N, C-alpha and C positions, 0 to 999 in steps of 0.2 A: 177451388176455383169455381166461381158461380157461372150461370148460364150465359150471362152477358159477356163475361171475359172469354168464354169458350167460343161464342159466336164471333167476337172480335178477332180472336186468334185464327178461326177458320176463314174469315174474310181476308185476313192478312196473308194467309197461305195462298188463297185464290188469286190475290193480286201480286204474289211473288215477294212479299215483304216479310221481315222477321216477325215471329210471334212475340208476345210479351215475355215468355220464358227465355227466348233467345236474346231479347234485349237485356235481360238480367245477366245472362252468361257473358254476353259481349261487354257489358259494363264492368263485370268482375274481372274479366280478362284485361281490359284496358287499365283498370285500377292496379292490377298486379304488374302489368308492363311498366306503368309509371313508377310503382314502388321499386321494381328491379332497377330501373334507370337511376332513381335516387340513391339506392344502395350502391350501385356501381360508381356513382360520383363520390360517395362517402368513402368507398374502398380506395379509389384512386387518390383522394386527398390523404387518407391514412398512409398509403404507400409513400406518397411524397414526403409526408412528415417523418416517417421512419427513415427514409433515405437522408433527409436533412439531419436528423438526430445522429445517424451513423457517421455522417460526414463530420459533424461537430465533435463526436467522440474520437474519431481518428485524429482530428486536429489537436484536441486536448492531449491525447496520448503522445503525439509527436512533440508537442510543446514540453510536456513533462519529461519525456525522454531526453530532449535536447537540454533542458535545464539540469537534469541529473548528470548527463554526460559532461556538460560544461563545468558543473561543480566538481566532478571527479577530475577532470582535466586540470582545473585550477589547483586542486589539492595536490595532484601528482606533480604539477609544475613547481609548486612551492616546496614539496618534500624532496624533489629530485636533487637539489644542490647539497643539502646536508647528507642525504643518503650517499651521494657520489663521494663526498668527503670522507664519510665513515668507511666506505669500501676502499678508498685510497689508503686510509690509515691501517685498515686490516691487512692490505697488501704489503705495506711497509713493515708491519709487525712480522708477517710471514717471511719476509726477506731478511729478517734479523735486525732491522733498524729500530731504534728506540723512538717512541712518540710520547708526547705529554698526555698524562691522564686527564689533565684539565681540558685539553682541546677535545678529547673524546667525550667527556662529560658535557661540554658546552654544545657539541653537535647533538648529543642525545637529548639534551634539554630543549634545543631549538626544534628538533623533530617532534618531540612530545607537545610543545607549544602549538606547532602547526596542526597536528592532529586534533588537539583539544579545541583549537579555533574552528575546526571543521565539524565539530559536534561530538567528538569522542569525550565522554565525561568520566573523570577519575572517580573511583569508589575508594574513599579514604586517602590518606597520605602515609608514607612509611613512618612507623612509630606512633601514629595517631591512635588514641583509644576511641573505639566506636562500639555501639551496641551490636551484638551478633544477630544477623538475619541470614538464614540459610539460602535466601534467594540471591543475596549479594556477597556472601562470605563463604569461605571454605576453610576448615581447620587445616593447619599446617601438618599436624601429625595425623597419619593415616589411622582411621578408626576412632579418632577423638571427636567428640561433639560438645556443643555448648547449648544451654537452654536459650531460647529466644530472648533477646534483650540483654544478655550477659555482656558486660564490658570486656572487649577483646582488643588486642593490639594488632594493627595492620603490619604485616611483614613485607608483603608484595602488593602493590596497588592493583585494584581491579578496574575494569572499564565497562561503561555502558554506552550504547549508541542509540539515540532516538528512543530512549526508555527501555531498550532491550539489553540485558547484561550479556556482554560478549566475553568477559573474563572476570570471574569472581575474585574478590580480594582474598589473598591468603592471610589468615589470621592465626594468632596464638593467644594463650591466656595473657591477660593484661599484666604487664610487669609490676603493677602496684598490688597484684594479688587478688583483684576483684573477679578475674575471670577463671579462677581455678574451679575445676569441676569436682 
């Protein structure tokens, strides 16, 4: 600080005014107050955005829940009639009355069709020759295994739902002899 600035600061003190150094501190303080105010506004805007996003997420979650609940209700509504008829036929059998095997098979087929229409995907068909894949197939005989891709015969159909195997197909060596280990 040169002599002129010192004399000006001394004159400012005598007159009761802030010195040049104090001007600088006051300017910095004002700048910081302004920056804090701007940051406070940005923070408030960010909080409003977060609240809006949370609200949208809650809305989407409720919508998806309602869709899945509605889809399940539709499925159960469609399956309820054949299931009720199967239970009735089981009750008739238990009481000693005879029932037609064809009617039971028709109800089973109707139920399977409804479940498949709802997204349950069959893995193979009974008697079908398919390549063995341990992700979708399980050997019928305990302890038996097949090399990947070996032709095997489906004994019991497996099922997948939305790409996830929920029941592996039970398989045995292909009746044509290709699947023998």
